[in-house]
DSSP file (Angstrom, degrees, kcal/mol; ACC not computed):
  #  RESIDUE AA STRUCTURE BP1 BP2  ACC     N-H-->O    O-->H-N    N-H-->O    O-->H-N    TCO  KAPPA ALPHA  PHI   PSI    X-CA   Y-CA   Z-CA
    1    1 A X     >        0   0    0      0, 0.0     4,-2.2     0, 0.0     5,-0.2   0.000 360.0 360.0 360.0 -40.9    1.6  -21.8    9.9
    2    2 A X  H  >  +     0   0    0      1,-0.2     4,-2.6     2,-0.2     5,-0.1   0.881 360.0  52.5 -65.1 -38.2    3.3  -19.5    7.5
    3    3 A X  H  > S+     0   0    0      2,-0.2     4,-2.4     1,-0.2    -1,-0.2   0.880 109.1  49.8 -66.3 -37.4    1.7  -21.3    4.5
    4    4 A X  H  > S+     0   0    0      2,-0.2     4,-2.3     1,-0.2    -2,-0.2   0.911 111.5  48.3 -68.7 -42.1   -1.7  -20.9    6.1
    5    5 A X  H  X S+     0   0    0     -4,-2.2     4,-3.0     2,-0.2    -2,-0.2   0.932 111.0  51.7 -59.9 -45.0   -1.1  -17.2    6.6
    6    6 A X  H  X S+     0   0    0     -4,-2.6     4,-2.8     1,-0.2    -2,-0.2   0.920 110.4  47.4 -58.8 -47.3    0.1  -16.9    3.0
    7    7 A X  H  X S+     0   0    0     -4,-2.4     4,-2.4     1,-0.2    -1,-0.2   0.923 114.6  47.0 -62.7 -43.2   -3.1  -18.6    1.7
    8    8 A X  H  X S+     0   0    0     -4,-2.3     4,-2.8     2,-0.2    -2,-0.2   0.907 112.6  49.1 -64.9 -41.8   -5.3  -16.4    3.8
    9    9 A X  H  X S+     0   0    0     -4,-3.0     4,-2.7     2,-0.2    -2,-0.2   0.916 111.5  49.0 -65.1 -44.1   -3.5  -13.3    2.8
   10   10 A X  H  X S+     0   0    0     -4,-2.8     4,-2.6    -5,-0.2     5,-0.2   0.927 112.2  49.4 -58.7 -46.0   -3.7  -14.2   -0.9
   11   11 A X  H  X S+     0   0    0     -4,-2.4     4,-2.9    -5,-0.2     5,-0.2   0.943 112.1  47.7 -58.3 -49.7   -7.4  -14.9   -0.5
   12   12 A X  H  X S+     0   0    0     -4,-2.8     4,-2.5     1,-0.2    -2,-0.2   0.920 112.7  48.2 -59.4 -46.0   -8.0  -11.5    1.3
   13   13 A X  H  X S+     0   0    0     -4,-2.7     4,-2.1     1,-0.2    -1,-0.2   0.917 114.3  46.1 -63.4 -42.7   -6.0   -9.6   -1.3
   14   14 A X  H  X S+     0   0    0     -4,-2.6     4,-2.9     2,-0.2     5,-0.2   0.918 112.2  50.2 -66.4 -42.7   -7.8  -11.2   -4.2
   15   15 A X  H  X S+     0   0    0     -4,-2.9     4,-2.8    -5,-0.2     5,-0.2   0.927 111.0  49.3 -61.7 -44.6  -11.3  -10.8   -2.6
   16   16 A X  H  X S+     0   0    0     -4,-2.5     4,-2.4    -5,-0.2    -1,-0.2   0.913 112.8  47.4 -61.2 -41.8  -10.6   -7.1   -1.9
   17   17 A X  H  X S+     0   0    0     -4,-2.1     4,-2.5    -5,-0.2     5,-0.2   0.916 113.3  47.5 -64.6 -43.1   -9.4   -6.6   -5.5
   18   18 A X  H  X S+     0   0    0     -4,-2.9     4,-2.8     2,-0.2     5,-0.2   0.922 113.0  49.1 -63.6 -43.2  -12.5   -8.4   -7.0
   19   19 A X  H  X S+     0   0    0     -4,-2.8     4,-2.5    -5,-0.2     5,-0.2   0.916 112.5  47.1 -65.5 -42.6  -14.9   -6.4   -4.7
   20   20 A X  H  X S+     0   0    0     -4,-2.4     4,-2.5    -5,-0.2    -1,-0.2   0.923 114.7  46.3 -63.6 -44.2  -13.3   -3.1   -5.7
   21   21 A X  H  X S+     0   0    0     -4,-2.5     4,-2.8     2,-0.2    -2,-0.2   0.918 113.7  48.3 -64.7 -43.8  -13.3   -3.9   -9.4
   22   22 A X  H  X S+     0   0    0     -4,-2.8     4,-2.5    -5,-0.2     5,-0.2   0.921 112.7  47.9 -62.6 -44.4  -16.9   -5.2   -9.3
   23   23 A X  H  X S+     0   0    0     -4,-2.5     4,-2.4    -5,-0.2    -2,-0.2   0.927 113.6  48.3 -61.7 -45.6  -18.1   -2.1   -7.3
   24   24 A X  H  X S+     0   0    0     -4,-2.5     4,-2.6    -5,-0.2     5,-0.3   0.933 112.1  48.7 -61.4 -46.7  -16.3    0.2   -9.7
   25   25 A X  H  X S+     0   0    0     -4,-2.8     4,-2.5     1,-0.2     5,-0.2   0.899 111.5  48.7 -60.9 -43.1  -17.7   -1.6  -12.8
   26   26 A X  H  X S+     0   0    0     -4,-2.5     4,-2.8     2,-0.2     5,-0.2   0.920 113.2  47.8 -63.9 -45.1  -21.3   -1.6  -11.5
   27   27 A X  H  X S+     0   0    0     -4,-2.4     4,-2.3    -5,-0.2    -2,-0.2   0.932 114.7  44.1 -63.6 -45.6  -21.1    2.1  -10.6
   28   28 A X  H  X S+     0   0    0     -4,-2.6     4,-2.4     2,-0.2    -2,-0.2   0.918 115.3  48.8 -66.7 -42.6  -19.6    3.2  -14.0
   29   29 A X  H  X S+     0   0    0     -4,-2.5     4,-2.7    -5,-0.3     5,-0.2   0.944 113.1  47.1 -61.8 -47.2  -22.1    0.9  -15.9
   30   30 A X  H  X S+     0   0    0     -4,-2.8     4,-2.7     1,-0.2    -1,-0.2   0.894 112.1  50.7 -60.6 -40.5  -25.1    2.3  -14.0
   31   31 A X  H  X S+     0   0    0     -4,-2.3     4,-2.3    -5,-0.2    -1,-0.2   0.903 111.3  47.5 -66.5 -40.8  -23.9    5.8  -14.5
   32   32 A X  H  X S+     0   0    0     -4,-2.4     4,-2.3     2,-0.2     5,-0.2   0.936 112.7  49.0 -65.3 -46.1  -23.5    5.3  -18.3
   33   33 A X  H  X S+     0   0    0     -4,-2.7     4,-2.2     1,-0.2     5,-0.3   0.942 113.7  46.1 -59.2 -48.6  -26.9    3.7  -18.6
   34   34 A X  H  X>S+     0   0    0     -4,-2.7     4,-2.6     1,-0.2     5,-1.0   0.894 111.0  53.0 -62.1 -39.0  -28.6    6.5  -16.6
   35   35 A X  H  X5S+     0   0    0     -4,-2.3     4,-0.6     1,-0.2    -1,-0.2   0.897 115.8  38.6 -64.9 -40.5  -26.8    9.2  -18.6
   36   36 A X  H  <5S+     0   0    0     -4,-2.3    -1,-0.2     2,-0.1    -2,-0.2   0.728 123.3  39.9 -85.0 -22.0  -27.8    7.8  -21.9
   37   37 A X  H  <5S+     0   0    0     -4,-2.2    -2,-0.2    -5,-0.2    -3,-0.2   0.806 134.3  15.0 -94.3 -32.0  -31.4    6.8  -20.9
   38   38 A X  H  <5S-     0   0    0     -4,-2.6    -3,-0.2     2,-0.3    -2,-0.1   0.582  92.1-121.6-116.4 -15.7  -32.4    9.7  -18.7
   39   39 A X  S  <<S+     0   0    0     -5,-1.0     2,-0.3    -4,-0.6    -4,-0.2   0.354  83.3  98.6  84.8  -7.4  -29.9   12.4  -19.4
   40   40 A X        -     0   0    0     -6,-0.8    -1,-0.4    -9,-0.0    -2,-0.3  -0.694  55.2-159.8-107.4 163.0  -28.9   12.5  -15.7
   41   41 A X        -     0   0    0     -2,-0.3     2,-0.7    -3,-0.1   -10,-0.1  -0.919  32.9 -91.4-138.1 167.0  -26.1   10.8  -14.0
   42   42 A X    >>  -     0   0    0     -2,-0.3     3,-1.0     1,-0.2     4,-0.6  -0.712  36.5-149.4 -80.2 116.8  -25.1    9.7  -10.6
   43   43 A X  T 34 S+     0   0    0     -2,-0.7     4,-0.4     1,-0.3     3,-0.3   0.862  91.1  39.4 -59.0 -41.7  -23.2   12.7   -9.2
   44   44 A X  T 3> S+     0   0    0      1,-0.2     4,-2.5     2,-0.1     5,-0.3   0.538  91.8  88.5 -90.0  -6.2  -20.8   10.8   -6.9
   45   45 A X  H <> S+     0   0    0     -3,-1.0     4,-2.4     1,-0.2     5,-0.2   0.899  88.6  46.7 -63.4 -44.5  -20.1    7.8   -9.2
   46   46 A X  H  X S+     0   0    0     -4,-0.6     4,-1.8    -3,-0.3    -1,-0.2   0.930 115.1  45.8 -65.2 -44.0  -17.2    9.3  -11.1
   47   47 A X  H  > S+     0   0    0     -4,-0.4     4,-1.9     1,-0.2    -2,-0.2   0.948 115.9  44.9 -64.4 -48.6  -15.4   10.5   -7.9
   48   48 A X  H  X S+     0   0    0     -4,-2.5     4,-2.2     1,-0.2    -1,-0.2   0.886 111.5  52.1 -67.8 -38.0  -15.9    7.3   -6.0
   49   49 A X  H  X S+     0   0    0     -4,-2.4     4,-1.9    -5,-0.3    -1,-0.2   0.853 107.3  54.5 -65.9 -32.9  -14.9    5.1   -8.9
   50   50 A X  H  X S+     0   0    0     -4,-1.8     4,-1.7    -5,-0.2    -2,-0.2   0.917 110.2  46.0 -63.5 -43.5  -11.7    7.2   -9.2
   51   51 A X  H  X S+     0   0    0     -4,-1.9     4,-2.1     2,-0.2    -2,-0.2   0.858 110.4  52.7 -69.4 -35.5  -10.9    6.6   -5.6
   52   52 A X  H  X S+     0   0    0     -4,-2.2     4,-2.9     2,-0.2    -1,-0.2   0.871 106.5  54.6 -64.8 -36.9  -11.7    2.9   -5.9
   53   53 A X  H  X S+     0   0    0     -4,-1.9     4,-2.4     2,-0.2    -2,-0.2   0.891 106.3  51.3 -64.3 -40.1   -9.2    2.8   -8.9
   54   54 A X  H  X S+     0   0    0     -4,-1.7     4,-2.2     2,-0.2     5,-0.2   0.944 112.9  44.9 -60.2 -47.9   -6.5    4.2   -6.7
   55   55 A X  H  X S+     0   0    0     -4,-2.1     4,-2.7     1,-0.2     5,-0.3   0.910 112.0  53.0 -63.7 -41.1   -7.1    1.6   -4.0
   56   56 A X  H  X S+     0   0    0     -4,-2.9     4,-1.5     1,-0.2    -1,-0.2   0.895 109.3  49.6 -60.3 -41.2   -7.3   -1.1   -6.7
   57   57 A X  H  X S+     0   0    0     -4,-2.4     4,-1.0     2,-0.2    -1,-0.2   0.936 115.2  40.6 -65.3 -47.4   -3.9   -0.1   -8.1
   58   58 A X  H  X S+     0   0    0     -4,-2.2     4,-0.6     1,-0.2    -2,-0.2   0.860 116.4  49.0 -74.3 -34.3   -2.1    0.0   -4.8
   59   59 A X  H  < S+     0   0    0     -4,-2.7     4,-0.5    -5,-0.2    -1,-0.2   0.793 114.2  47.3 -72.1 -25.6   -3.7   -3.2   -3.4
   60   60 A X  H  X S+     0   0    0     -4,-1.5     4,-2.3    -5,-0.3     5,-0.2   0.645  90.7  81.1 -89.4 -15.4   -2.9   -5.0   -6.6
   61   61 A X  H  X S+     0   0    0     -4,-1.0     4,-2.2     1,-0.2    -1,-0.2   0.900  93.6  47.3 -59.7 -43.1    0.7   -3.9   -7.0
   62   62 A X  H  X S+     0   0    0     -4,-0.6     4,-2.4    74,-0.2    -1,-0.2   0.880 110.5  51.4 -67.0 -37.9    2.1   -6.5   -4.5
   63   63 A X  H  > S+     0   0    0     -4,-0.5     4,-1.3     2,-0.2    -1,-0.2   0.898 111.2  47.9 -65.5 -41.0    0.1   -9.3   -6.1
   64   64 A X  H  <>S+     0   0    0     -4,-2.3     5,-3.0     1,-0.2     6,-0.5   0.888 111.5  51.0 -67.6 -38.0    1.4   -8.4   -9.5
   65   65 A X  H ><5S+     0   0    0     -4,-2.2     3,-1.5    -5,-0.2    -2,-0.2   0.914 105.5  56.6 -63.6 -41.9    5.0   -8.3   -8.1
   66   66 A X  H 3<5S+     0   0    0     -4,-2.4    92,-2.8     1,-0.3    -1,-0.2   0.840 111.8  41.8 -58.9 -35.8    4.5  -11.7   -6.5
   67   67 A X  T 3<5S-     0   0    0     -4,-1.3    -1,-0.3    90,-0.2    -2,-0.2   0.252 116.6-109.8-100.7  12.7    3.7  -13.3   -9.9
   68   68 A X  T < 5S+     0   0    0     -3,-1.5    -3,-0.2    -4,-0.1    -2,-0.1   0.790  74.3 136.4  72.8  27.8    6.4  -11.4  -11.9
   69   69 A X      < +     0   0    0     -5,-3.0    -4,-0.2    -6,-0.2     2,-0.1   0.593  37.5  97.3 -88.9 -11.5    3.9   -9.2  -13.7
   70   70 A X  S    S-     0   0    0     -6,-0.5     2,-0.1     1,-0.1    -9,-0.0  -0.455  89.3 -91.4 -76.3 152.7    5.7   -5.9  -13.4
   71   71 A X        +     0   0    0     -2,-0.1     2,-0.3     2,-0.0    -1,-0.1  -0.386  56.1 172.3 -61.8 134.7    7.9   -4.7  -16.3
   72   72 A X        -     0   0    0     -2,-0.1     2,-0.6    -4,-0.1    -1,-0.0  -0.993  34.4-139.9-146.4 150.5   11.5   -5.8  -15.9
   73   73 A X        +     0   0    0     -2,-0.3     3,-0.2     1,-0.1     4,-0.2  -0.955  24.3 173.5-112.8 113.0   14.7   -5.8  -17.8
   74   74 A X     >  +     0   0    0     -2,-0.6     4,-1.1    97,-0.2     3,-0.2   0.374  45.5 104.0-102.8   2.5   16.4   -9.1  -17.2
   75   75 A X  H >> S+     0   0    0      1,-0.2     4,-1.0     2,-0.2     3,-0.5   0.866  77.4  54.1 -58.1 -41.2   19.3   -8.9  -19.6
   76   76 A X  H >> S+     0   0    0      1,-0.3     4,-1.2    -3,-0.2     3,-0.9   0.925 107.6  48.6 -64.8 -44.7   22.0   -8.2  -17.0
   77   77 A X  H 34 S+     0   0    0      1,-0.2    -1,-0.3    -3,-0.2    -2,-0.2   0.703 105.8  61.4 -69.8 -15.6   21.2  -11.2  -14.9
   78   78 A X  H << S+     0   0    0     -4,-1.1    -1,-0.2    -3,-0.5    -2,-0.2   0.784 109.0  40.5 -75.2 -27.9   21.3  -13.4  -18.0
   79   79 A X  H << S+     0   0    0     -4,-1.0     2,-0.2    -3,-0.9    -2,-0.2   0.601 100.3  80.0-101.5 -12.2   24.9  -12.6  -18.7
   80   80 A X  S  < S-     0   0    0     -4,-1.2     5,-0.1     1,-0.1     0, 0.0  -0.578  91.9 -90.0 -90.7 159.5   26.4  -12.7  -15.2
   81   81 A X     >  -     0   0    0     -2,-0.2     4,-2.3     1,-0.1     5,-0.2  -0.145  46.3 -97.4 -60.1 164.2   27.4  -15.9  -13.5
   82   82 A X  H  > S+     0   0    0      1,-0.2     4,-2.0     2,-0.2     5,-0.2   0.876 125.0  49.8 -53.5 -44.3   24.8  -17.6  -11.3
   83   83 A X  H  > S+     0   0    0      1,-0.2     4,-2.3     2,-0.2    -1,-0.2   0.904 109.8  51.6 -64.6 -40.5   26.1  -16.1   -8.1
   84   84 A X  H  > S+     0   0    0      1,-0.2     4,-2.7     2,-0.2    -1,-0.2   0.882 107.8  52.8 -63.4 -37.2   26.1  -12.6   -9.6
   85   85 A X  H  X S+     0   0    0     -4,-2.3     4,-2.7     2,-0.2    -1,-0.2   0.909 108.6  49.6 -63.5 -41.2   22.5  -13.1  -10.7
   86   86 A X  H  X S+     0   0    0     -4,-2.0     4,-2.4     2,-0.2    -2,-0.2   0.910 112.3  47.8 -63.9 -40.9   21.6  -14.0   -7.1
   87   87 A X  H  X S+     0   0    0     -4,-2.3     4,-2.6     2,-0.2    -2,-0.2   0.925 111.9  49.9 -65.4 -43.5   23.4  -10.9   -5.8
   88   88 A X  H  X S+     0   0    0     -4,-2.7     4,-2.3     1,-0.2    -2,-0.2   0.919 111.8  47.5 -61.4 -44.0   21.7   -8.7   -8.5
   89   89 A X  H  X S+     0   0    0     -4,-2.7     4,-2.4     2,-0.2    -1,-0.2   0.895 111.3  51.3 -65.6 -38.6   18.2  -10.1   -7.6
   90   90 A X  H  X S+     0   0    0     -4,-2.4     4,-2.1     2,-0.2    -2,-0.2   0.916 111.2  47.8 -62.5 -42.7   18.9   -9.6   -3.9
   91   91 A X  H  X S+     0   0    0     -4,-2.6     4,-2.2     2,-0.2    -2,-0.2   0.892 109.7  53.5 -65.3 -38.3   20.0   -6.0   -4.5
   92   92 A X  H  X S+     0   0    0     -4,-2.3     4,-2.4     1,-0.2    -2,-0.2   0.938 110.3  46.2 -59.9 -47.8   16.9   -5.4   -6.6
   93   93 A X  H  X S+     0   0    0     -4,-2.4     4,-2.6     1,-0.2    -1,-0.2   0.847 109.8  54.5 -67.1 -31.3   14.6   -6.7   -3.8
   94   94 A X  H  X S+     0   0    0     -4,-2.1     4,-2.7     2,-0.2    -1,-0.2   0.891 108.7  48.9 -66.5 -37.2   16.5   -4.5   -1.3
   95   95 A X  H  X S+     0   0    0     -4,-2.2     4,-2.6     2,-0.2    -2,-0.2   0.926 112.4  48.0 -65.0 -44.6   15.8   -1.5   -3.5
   96   96 A X  H  X S+     0   0    0     -4,-2.4     4,-2.8     2,-0.2    -2,-0.2   0.916 111.8  50.7 -60.1 -43.8   12.2   -2.4   -3.8
   97   97 A X  H  X S+     0   0    0     -4,-2.6     4,-2.6     2,-0.2     5,-0.2   0.937 110.9  47.7 -59.1 -49.3   12.1   -2.9    0.0
   98   98 A X  H  X S+     0   0    0     -4,-2.7     4,-2.4     1,-0.2    -2,-0.2   0.909 113.8  47.7 -60.5 -42.8   13.6    0.5    0.6
   99   99 A X  H  X S+     0   0    0     -4,-2.6     4,-2.6     2,-0.2    -2,-0.2   0.919 112.2  48.7 -64.6 -42.8   11.2    2.2   -1.8
  100  100 A X  H  X S+     0   0    0     -4,-2.8     4,-2.3     2,-0.2    -2,-0.2   0.906 112.4  48.0 -65.2 -41.6    8.2    0.4   -0.3
  101  101 A X  H  X S+     0   0    0     -4,-2.6     4,-2.5     2,-0.2    -1,-0.2   0.922 112.5  49.3 -64.9 -43.4    9.2    1.4    3.3
  102  102 A X  H  X S+     0   0    0     -4,-2.4     4,-3.0    -5,-0.2     5,-0.3   0.914 111.7  49.1 -61.8 -42.1    9.8    5.0    2.2
  103  103 A X  H  X S+     0   0    0     -4,-2.6     4,-2.6     2,-0.2    -1,-0.2   0.867 110.3  50.8 -67.6 -35.0    6.4    5.1    0.5
  104  104 A X  H  X S+     0   0    0     -4,-2.3     4,-2.4     2,-0.2    -2,-0.2   0.946 114.1  44.6 -64.1 -46.5    4.7    3.7    3.6
  105  105 A X  H  X S+     0   0    0     -4,-2.5     4,-1.8     2,-0.2    -2,-0.2   0.947 118.8  41.0 -62.7 -50.9    6.4    6.3    5.8
  106  106 A X  H  X S+     0   0    0     -4,-3.0     4,-2.3     1,-0.2    -1,-0.2   0.900 115.2  52.6 -65.7 -41.0    5.7    9.2    3.4
  107  107 A X  H  X S+     0   0    0     -4,-2.6     4,-2.4    -5,-0.3    -1,-0.2   0.887 107.2  51.7 -62.3 -39.9    2.1    7.9    2.7
  108  108 A X  H  X S+     0   0    0     -4,-2.4     4,-2.1     2,-0.2    -1,-0.2   0.911 110.2  48.8 -64.9 -41.8    1.3    7.7    6.4
  109  109 A X  H  X S+     0   0    0     -4,-1.8     4,-2.0     1,-0.2    -2,-0.2   0.890 111.4  50.5 -61.9 -39.8    2.5   11.3    6.8
  110  110 A X  H  X S+     0   0    0     -4,-2.3     4,-1.6     2,-0.2    -2,-0.2   0.888 108.8  51.2 -66.0 -39.6    0.3   12.3    3.9
  111  111 A X  H  X S+     0   0    0     -4,-2.4     4,-0.8     1,-0.2    -2,-0.2   0.918 110.3  49.8 -63.8 -42.6   -2.7   10.5    5.3
  112  112 A X  H  < S+     0   0    0     -4,-2.1     3,-0.4     1,-0.2     4,-0.3   0.894 112.5  47.0 -64.6 -39.1   -2.3   12.3    8.6
  113  113 A X  H  < S+     0   0    0     -4,-2.0     3,-0.2     1,-0.2    -1,-0.2   0.789 118.0  40.7 -74.1 -25.3   -2.0   15.7    6.9
  114  114 A X  H >< S+     0   0    0     -4,-1.6     3,-1.0     1,-0.2    13,-0.9   0.391  83.4  98.0-105.7   3.8   -5.0   15.2    4.7
  115  115 A X  T 3< S+     0   0    0     -4,-0.8    -1,-0.2    -3,-0.4    13,-0.1   0.815  83.5  51.7 -64.1 -29.2   -7.4   13.5    7.0
  116  116 A X  T 3  S+     0   0    0     -4,-0.3     2,-0.3    -3,-0.2    -1,-0.3   0.619  94.8  85.4 -85.2 -10.4   -9.2   16.8    7.9
  117  117 A X    <   -     0   0    0     -3,-1.0     9,-2.9    -4,-0.1    10,-0.4  -0.670  69.1-149.0 -87.4 145.3   -9.8   17.7    4.2
  118  118 A X  B     -A  125   0A   0     -2,-0.3     7,-0.2     7,-0.3     2,-0.1  -0.836  18.5-105.0-117.6 155.0  -12.8   16.2    2.4
  119  119 A X     >  -     0   0    0      5,-2.5     4,-0.6    -2,-0.3    -1,-0.0  -0.377  37.1-113.3 -71.8 154.8  -13.4   15.1   -1.2
  120  120 A X  T  4 S+     0   0    0      2,-0.1    -1,-0.1     1,-0.1    -2,-0.0   0.886 101.3  16.1 -62.2 -45.0  -15.6   17.5   -3.2
  121  121 A X  T  4 S+     0   0    0    -77,-0.1    -1,-0.1   -78,-0.1   -77,-0.1   0.917 133.7  33.2 -98.3 -53.8  -18.7   15.4   -3.8
  122  122 A X  T  4 S-     0   0    0    -78,-0.1    -2,-0.1   -79,-0.1    -1,-0.1   0.730  91.1-140.2 -79.2 -23.6  -18.8   12.4   -1.4
  123  123 A X     <  +     0   0    0     -4,-0.6     2,-0.2     1,-0.2    -3,-0.1   0.859  43.4 155.8  60.2  40.3  -17.1   14.4    1.4
  124  124 A X        -     0   0    0      1,-0.1    -5,-2.5     2,-0.0     2,-0.3  -0.621  55.3 -93.5 -82.4 152.3  -14.9   11.5    2.4
  125  125 A X  B >>  -A  118   0A   0     -2,-0.2     3,-1.6    -7,-0.2     4,-1.1  -0.532  26.7-136.1 -65.5 131.2  -11.7   12.4    4.2
  126  126 A X  H 3> S+     0   0    0     -9,-2.9     4,-2.7   -12,-0.6   -11,-0.2   0.820 104.1  67.5 -56.6 -30.1   -8.9   12.6    1.7
  127  127 A X  H 3> S+     0   0    0    -13,-0.9     4,-0.9   -10,-0.4    -1,-0.3   0.827  95.1  55.5 -60.6 -31.3   -6.8   10.7    4.2
  128  128 A X  H <4 S+     0   0    0     -3,-1.6     4,-0.3     2,-0.2     3,-0.2   0.909 110.1  45.6 -65.7 -42.3   -9.0    7.7    3.6
  129  129 A X  H >< S+     0   0    0     -4,-1.1     3,-1.4     1,-0.2    -2,-0.2   0.944 114.1  47.8 -63.6 -47.7   -8.3    7.9   -0.1
  130  130 A X  H >X S+     0   0    0     -4,-2.7     3,-1.7     1,-0.3     4,-0.6   0.583  89.0  83.8 -74.6 -10.6   -4.6    8.4    0.5
  131  131 A X  H 3X S+     0   0    0     -4,-0.9     4,-2.1     1,-0.3     5,-0.3   0.699  72.2  79.7 -62.9 -17.5   -4.5    5.5    2.9
  132  132 A X  H <> S+     0   0    0     -3,-1.4     4,-2.1    -4,-0.3    -1,-0.3   0.814  85.7  60.9 -59.0 -30.2   -4.1    3.3   -0.2
  133  133 A X  H <> S+     0   0    0     -3,-1.7     4,-2.4     2,-0.2     5,-0.2   0.993 110.6  32.7 -63.1 -64.0   -0.4    4.3   -0.2
  134  134 A X  H  X S+     0   0    0     -4,-0.6     4,-1.8     1,-0.2    -2,-0.2   0.889 123.3  47.5 -64.2 -37.1    0.7    2.8    3.1
  135  135 A X  H  X S+     0   0    0     -4,-2.1     4,-2.5     2,-0.2    -1,-0.2   0.932 113.0  48.6 -68.7 -43.8   -1.8   -0.1    3.0
  136  136 A X  H  X S+     0   0    0     -4,-2.1     4,-2.2    -5,-0.3   -74,-0.2   0.910 113.0  46.7 -62.6 -42.8   -0.9   -1.0   -0.6
  137  137 A X  H  X S+     0   0    0     -4,-2.4     4,-2.3    -5,-0.3    -1,-0.2   0.820 109.1  55.1 -71.2 -29.1    2.9   -0.9    0.1
  138  138 A X  H  X S+     0   0    0     -4,-1.8     4,-2.2    -5,-0.2    -2,-0.2   0.938 109.1  47.9 -65.3 -44.8    2.4   -2.9    3.3
  139  139 A X  H  X S+     0   0    0     -4,-2.5     4,-2.5     1,-0.2    -2,-0.2   0.907 110.3  52.8 -58.2 -41.0    0.6   -5.6    1.1
  140  140 A X  H  X S+     0   0    0     -4,-2.2     4,-2.7     1,-0.2    -2,-0.2   0.911 108.1  50.2 -62.5 -43.9    3.5   -5.3   -1.4
  141  141 A X  H  X S+     0   0    0     -4,-2.3     4,-2.3     2,-0.2    -1,-0.2   0.889 110.2  49.9 -62.0 -39.9    6.0   -6.0    1.4
  142  142 A X  H  X S+     0   0    0     -4,-2.2     4,-1.4     2,-0.2    -2,-0.2   0.930 112.4  46.8 -66.5 -43.0    4.1   -9.0    2.7
  143  143 A X  H  X S+     0   0    0     -4,-2.5     4,-1.3     1,-0.2     3,-0.3   0.922 111.8  51.8 -61.4 -42.3    3.9  -10.4   -0.8
  144  144 A X  H  X S+     0   0    0     -4,-2.7     4,-1.9     1,-0.2     3,-0.4   0.900 106.6  53.3 -62.6 -40.9    7.6   -9.7   -1.3
  145  145 A X  H  < S+     0   0    0     -4,-2.3     4,-0.4     1,-0.2    -1,-0.2   0.832 107.1  53.8 -62.9 -31.3    8.5  -11.5    1.9
  146  146 A X  H  < S+     0   0    0     -4,-1.4    -1,-0.2    -3,-0.3    -2,-0.2   0.783 121.9  24.9 -78.0 -25.8    6.6  -14.6    0.7
  147  147 A X  H  X S+     0   0    0     -4,-1.3     4,-2.0    -3,-0.4    -2,-0.2   0.512  94.5  94.7-113.6  -5.3    8.4  -15.0   -2.6
  148  148 A X  H  X S+     0   0    0     -4,-1.9     4,-2.9     1,-0.2     5,-0.3   0.876  82.2  53.1 -61.6 -41.9   11.8  -13.3   -2.0
  149  149 A X  H  > S+     0   0    0     -4,-0.4     4,-2.4     1,-0.2     5,-0.3   0.931 113.7  42.2 -60.8 -45.8   13.7  -16.4   -1.1
  150  150 A X  H  > S+     0   0    0      2,-0.2     4,-2.0     1,-0.2     6,-1.5   0.832 114.7  52.2 -71.8 -30.3   12.7  -18.4   -4.2
  151  151 A X  H  X S+     0   0    0     -4,-2.0     4,-1.7     4,-0.3    -2,-0.2   0.954 114.1  41.1 -69.7 -48.4   13.2  -15.3   -6.4
  152  152 A X  H  < S+     0   0    0     -4,-2.9    -2,-0.2    -5,-0.2   -63,-0.2   0.947 124.1  36.5 -64.3 -48.8   16.7  -14.6   -5.2
  153  153 A X  H  < S+     0   0    0     -4,-2.4    -3,-0.2    -5,-0.3    -2,-0.2   0.898 138.1  12.1 -74.6 -40.8   17.9  -18.2   -5.1
  154  154 A X  H  < S-     0   0    0     -4,-2.0    -3,-0.2    -5,-0.3    -2,-0.2   0.423  92.6-118.5-121.4  -1.4   16.1  -19.7   -8.2
  155  155 A X     <  +     0   0    0     -4,-1.7     2,-0.4    -5,-0.4    16,-0.4   0.858  67.0 142.2  60.4  37.3   14.8  -16.7  -10.1
  156  156 A X        -     0   0    0     -6,-1.5    -1,-0.2    -9,-0.1     2,-0.2  -0.900  37.4-158.9-114.1 138.4   11.2  -17.9   -9.6
  157  157 A X        -     0   0    0     12,-1.0   -90,-0.2    11,-0.5   -91,-0.1  -0.505  42.5 -73.3 -97.2 173.9    8.1  -16.0   -9.0
  158  158 A X        -     0   0    0    -92,-2.8     2,-0.4    -2,-0.2    -1,-0.2  -0.346  47.0-151.3 -66.0 151.2    4.9  -17.3   -7.4
  159  159 A X        +     0   0    0     -3,-0.1     2,-0.3     5,-0.0     3,-0.1  -0.989  23.2 162.9-131.3 137.7    2.8  -19.5   -9.6
  160  160 A X    >>  -     0   0    0     -2,-0.4     4,-3.8   -93,-0.1     3,-1.2  -0.871  27.0-153.2-152.9 113.3   -1.0  -20.0   -9.4
  161  161 A X  T 34 S+     0   0    0     -2,-0.3    -1,-0.1     1,-0.3     0, 0.0   0.763  98.5  53.7 -63.6 -22.8   -2.9  -21.6  -12.3
  162  162 A X  T 34 S+     0   0    0      1,-0.1    -1,-0.3    -3,-0.1     3,-0.0   0.693 126.1  19.7 -81.3 -17.1   -6.0  -19.7  -11.3
  163  163 A X  T <4 S+     0   0    0     -3,-1.2     2,-0.3     1,-0.0    -2,-0.2   0.723 106.7  79.6-118.9 -35.8   -4.3  -16.4  -11.3
  164  164 A X     <  -     0   0    0     -4,-3.8    -5,-0.0     1,-0.1    -1,-0.0  -0.576  60.0-150.3 -87.4 138.1   -1.2  -16.6  -13.4
  165  165 A X        -     0   0    0     -2,-0.3    -1,-0.1    -3,-0.0    -4,-0.1   0.464  51.4-103.8 -83.3  -0.6   -1.3  -16.5  -17.2
  166  166 A X  S >  S+     0   0    0     -6,-0.2     3,-0.6     3,-0.0    -2,-0.1   0.308 100.3 102.7  95.7  -9.5    1.8  -18.6  -17.4
  167  167 A X  T 3  S+     0   0    0      1,-0.2     3,-0.4     2,-0.1    -3,-0.0   0.793  74.0  56.3 -75.0 -28.7    4.0  -15.7  -18.3
  168  168 A X  T 3   +     0   0    0      1,-0.2   -11,-0.5   -10,-0.1     3,-0.2   0.250  67.2 104.7 -97.7  14.6    5.6  -15.3  -14.9
  169  169 A X  S <  S-     0   0    0     -3,-0.6   -12,-1.0     1,-0.3     2,-0.3   0.969 106.3 -17.7 -56.7 -54.6    7.0  -18.8  -14.3
  170  170 A X              0   0    0     -3,-0.4    -1,-0.3   -14,-0.2   -14,-0.1  -0.924 360.0 360.0-151.4 130.1   10.5  -17.4  -15.0
  171  171 A X              0   0    0    -16,-0.4   -97,-0.2    -2,-0.3   -15,-0.1   0.421 360.0 360.0-104.3 360.0   11.3  -14.2  -16.8
C-alpha cells in the first residue's frame, strides 16, 4: 500500500512540475513572439510566469532531494566509521526535517497574512502565490519519508532511470 502511494505521489509531483513548466514556457514564448512581431506583449505573462516559477521551485525541491540532486558536502561521512556515517546522515535528515516543518509553519502564517493582498496585474491573492512554501515543504517531507531509511542505512538515494541522470546513485 505504501509503494502504491509512493508511485502515485511521484506521478502527481512530476505531472504538476511538467504542467507548470509547460505553461510557463508557452506563456514566455508567446509573449516574446508577440513582442517582436507586433511590438505589444501579454501584460500578465511575466507576472504569472514568475509565480509559476516560485511554485515550480518549491514543488520540485523534494523530488530533487529524493534523488540526491541538492548540493552536498560528503567528505565528513567518508572519513568516519560506518556507524558514524549513519549517525551523521540521520542528524542531517533531522535538521532538514526541522527546517521543513519550520518553513511549513512560517509559510502557513505568511499565507494567512497575505491572503487579502492581491498581485498587481493578475490580482490573484498573494496568499495563493505564497502557498507554494507550505505545500512545497509538505511535498519535501513526504519525499524525505520515502527515502530516509535507505539513505541513513545505506547512503542511497532514490533511483529512477526515467528521471535520474545517474549522478545520484550514491554520492
